NUDREN-446332 format. One record per residue (C-alpha): x, y, z. Coordinates in steps of 0.2 Angstrom, whole numbers, plus 5000, padded with zeros to 4 digits. Layout:
! residues N
xx / yy / zz
X / Y / Z
...
***
This chain:
! residues 271
xx / yy / zz
3901 / 4821 / 5013
3910 / 4806 / 5006
3901 / 4789 / 5005
3902 / 4777 / 5020
3913 / 4762 / 5018
3908 / 4745 / 5022
3919 / 4731 / 5030
3912 / 4713 / 5032
3895 / 4721 / 5030
3897 / 4733 / 5044
3896 / 4752 / 5040
3912 / 4761 / 5044
3910 / 4780 / 5048
3918 / 4793 / 5037
3928 / 4798 / 5052
3934 / 4789 / 5068
3931 / 4803 / 5080
3918 / 4798 / 5093
3904 / 4811 / 5094
3909 / 4817 / 5111
3928 / 4816 / 5107
3927 / 4834 / 5101
3943 / 4841 / 5092
3947 / 4856 / 5102
3945 / 4873 / 5092
3962 / 4881 / 5091
3965 / 4896 / 5103
3965 / 4913 / 5094
3983 / 4919 / 5091
3977 / 4937 / 5095
3963 / 4944 / 5105
3947 / 4946 / 5094
3931 / 4955 / 5097
3914 / 4949 / 5090
3898 / 4959 / 5089
3895 / 4978 / 5090
3896 / 4992 / 5101
3884 / 4986 / 5114
3882 / 4967 / 5111
3899 / 4959 / 5110
3911 / 4945 / 5116
3930 / 4946 / 5118
3941 / 4931 / 5115
3959 / 4930 / 5122
3973 / 4919 / 5117
3973 / 4912 / 5135
3957 / 4903 / 5131
3946 / 4916 / 5140
3930 / 4921 / 5132
3923 / 4937 / 5140
3904 / 4937 / 5137
3900 / 4950 / 5151
3900 / 4964 / 5138
3909 / 4976 / 5150
3926 / 4980 / 5142
3930 / 4982 / 5123
3947 / 4979 / 5116
3957 / 4994 / 5114
3959 / 5002 / 5097
3974 / 4996 / 5087
3980 / 5014 / 5087
3983 / 5012 / 5106
3994 / 4997 / 5104
4012 / 5003 / 5105
4021 / 4987 / 5099
4016 / 4972 / 5089
4019 / 4961 / 5104
4005 / 4970 / 5112
3993 / 4964 / 5099
3988 / 4948 / 5109
3981 / 4959 / 5124
3979 / 4953 / 5141
3962 / 4950 / 5148
3957 / 4962 / 5162
3956 / 4956 / 5180
3941 / 4947 / 5186
3928 / 4958 / 5194
3918 / 4954 / 5210
3903 / 4955 / 5199
3909 / 4942 / 5187
3912 / 4923 / 5186
3925 / 4913 / 5176
3917 / 4897 / 5172
3928 / 4883 / 5165
3920 / 4875 / 5150
3923 / 4860 / 5137
3936 / 4864 / 5124
3949 / 4871 / 5135
3941 / 4887 / 5137
3935 / 4899 / 5152
3919 / 4909 / 5149
3918 / 4925 / 5159
3900 / 4930 / 5163
3892 / 4945 / 5172
3883 / 4937 / 5187
3869 / 4950 / 5186
3865 / 4946 / 5168
3866 / 4927 / 5170
3851 / 4915 / 5173
3849 / 4897 / 5176
3835 / 4891 / 5165
3828 / 4874 / 5171
3817 / 4867 / 5157
3801 / 4857 / 5163
3804 / 4857 / 5182
3786 / 4853 / 5183
3778 / 4835 / 5179
3770 / 4842 / 5163
3767 / 4859 / 5155
3754 / 4872 / 5162
3742 / 4876 / 5147
3727 / 4887 / 5148
3710 / 4884 / 5139
3714 / 4899 / 5128
3731 / 4891 / 5123
3722 / 4875 / 5118
3714 / 4885 / 5104
3731 / 4892 / 5097
3742 / 4876 / 5097
3745 / 4871 / 5079
3739 / 4854 / 5073
3756 / 4846 / 5072
3759 / 4849 / 5090
3742 / 4842 / 5095
3745 / 4826 / 5085
3762 / 4823 / 5092
3755 / 4823 / 5110
3739 / 4813 / 5106
3740 / 4795 / 5111
3733 / 4781 / 5100
3718 / 4779 / 5112
3714 / 4797 / 5111
3718 / 4810 / 5125
3731 / 4823 / 5122
3731 / 4841 / 5128
3717 / 4845 / 5140
3710 / 4827 / 5142
3705 / 4821 / 5159
3717 / 4810 / 5168
3713 / 4796 / 5180
3711 / 4799 / 5199
3716 / 4817 / 5205
3729 / 4821 / 5192
3717 / 4833 / 5183
3718 / 4837 / 5164
3733 / 4833 / 5155
3746 / 4847 / 5153
3734 / 4860 / 5160
3739 / 4874 / 5172
3735 / 4872 / 5191
3732 / 4853 / 5189
3741 / 4840 / 5199
3751 / 4834 / 5184
3758 / 4851 / 5180
3764 / 4855 / 5198
3783 / 4856 / 5201
3792 / 4839 / 5203
3791 / 4835 / 5221
3809 / 4838 / 5227
3810 / 4854 / 5218
3794 / 4862 / 5225
3802 / 4867 / 5241
3817 / 4874 / 5233
3807 / 4884 / 5221
3796 / 4891 / 5235
3812 / 4896 / 5245
3819 / 4905 / 5229
3803 / 4913 / 5225
3802 / 4921 / 5243
3820 / 4927 / 5241
3816 / 4934 / 5224
3828 / 4924 / 5215
3817 / 4910 / 5207
3803 / 4913 / 5194
3791 / 4900 / 5187
3788 / 4905 / 5168
3775 / 4894 / 5159
3777 / 4889 / 5141
3765 / 4882 / 5128
3778 / 4875 / 5115
3793 / 4863 / 5117
3803 / 4879 / 5116
3801 / 4892 / 5130
3808 / 4906 / 5118
3798 / 4904 / 5101
3789 / 4917 / 5091
3790 / 4936 / 5095
3783 / 4938 / 5112
3785 / 4923 / 5124
3784 / 4926 / 5142
3801 / 4919 / 5145
3810 / 4930 / 5132
3801 / 4945 / 5138
3805 / 4942 / 5156
3824 / 4939 / 5152
3825 / 4955 / 5142
3816 / 4966 / 5155
3828 / 4960 / 5168
3844 / 4963 / 5157
3848 / 4944 / 5156
3861 / 4940 / 5142
3868 / 4923 / 5147
3858 / 4907 / 5150
3864 / 4892 / 5159
3853 / 4877 / 5153
3847 / 4862 / 5163
3832 / 4851 / 5162
3822 / 4838 / 5152
3821 / 4832 / 5139
3839 / 4836 / 5132
3835 / 4834 / 5114
3817 / 4841 / 5114
3812 / 4855 / 5126
3829 / 4859 / 5131
3836 / 4859 / 5114
3821 / 4869 / 5107
3823 / 4883 / 5120
3842 / 4882 / 5118
3842 / 4884 / 5099
3829 / 4898 / 5099
3839 / 4907 / 5113
3855 / 4905 / 5102
3846 / 4913 / 5087
3840 / 4928 / 5097
3858 / 4931 / 5103
3858 / 4925 / 5121
3875 / 4917 / 5127
3871 / 4898 / 5129
3879 / 4887 / 5142
3873 / 4869 / 5144
3876 / 4858 / 5160
3879 / 4841 / 5153
3876 / 4833 / 5170
3860 / 4842 / 5174
3850 / 4837 / 5158
3843 / 4821 / 5153
3832 / 4812 / 5140
3822 / 4796 / 5137
3828 / 4796 / 5119
3842 / 4784 / 5113
3859 / 4789 / 5119
3864 / 4797 / 5102
3851 / 4811 / 5104
3859 / 4817 / 5120
3876 / 4816 / 5113
3871 / 4826 / 5097
3864 / 4840 / 5108
3880 / 4841 / 5119
3891 / 4840 / 5103
3882 / 4854 / 5094
3880 / 4865 / 5110
3899 / 4865 / 5112
3903 / 4868 / 5094
3889 / 4879 / 5088
3876 / 4885 / 5100
3888 / 4890 / 5114
3897 / 4881 / 5128
3896 / 4865 / 5138
3901 / 4863 / 5157
3894 / 4854 / 5172
3888 / 4858 / 5189
3905 / 4855 / 5197
3913 / 4868 / 5187
3899 / 4881 / 5190
3900 / 4878 / 5209
3919 / 4879 / 5208
3917 / 4896 / 5199
3904 / 4902 / 5212
3915 / 4898 / 5227
3931 / 4905 / 5220
3937 / 4920 / 5230
***
């Protein structure tokens, strides 16, 4: 990276593109398939990226003329959604293999006493206040022990409790506890096991904090091969503004895709 320039004592960035003013990745000139026989995406010149893993590109031997090399995407099935995302793209997902992952709907984590013995010291220190406390410490009033399961401070955030109970009754909503900032770390986390057992391959992320628990789960999911879509209007953070911008920027350029709730609803309502 070239050194930064200075004008009248002020640092001038090495480029003049605002972090959210992303340069659009050029569309592919011909359809291309990424991955292997069972785990694959197909990207089309139209801007459609099919992550549903349902239809492979035909072999080149099946193409009769060079003009057919672009290939047209197959029609949208009733089992799929086409979601508009940033960067002038549309992501096609399999509805049965897609889950909305809301990070930290509860006021605090829900740890067990056993987990207190397995949490690494770096994490213990980062959650410990200057006057003591930290994981498992007793809170004032009826709040219970900090970050511990079944305590008042680890219940779901008020307005979301009723929605969760309704979804749980219908079998569409599930509450999965985590004991790190990332919900998908290590080799056998509860969330990762749940997703794989249910055949989920595409994750739509929301929650808090964008640059901490959401980012941790997002990056681990990306490394494990999940398709990652971030809802930029359904995530937030208490960190400085640049922290949020950085996550959104990298989500759209590296980890996966960025969209918003309006475009999700639009895709769901499209006949």
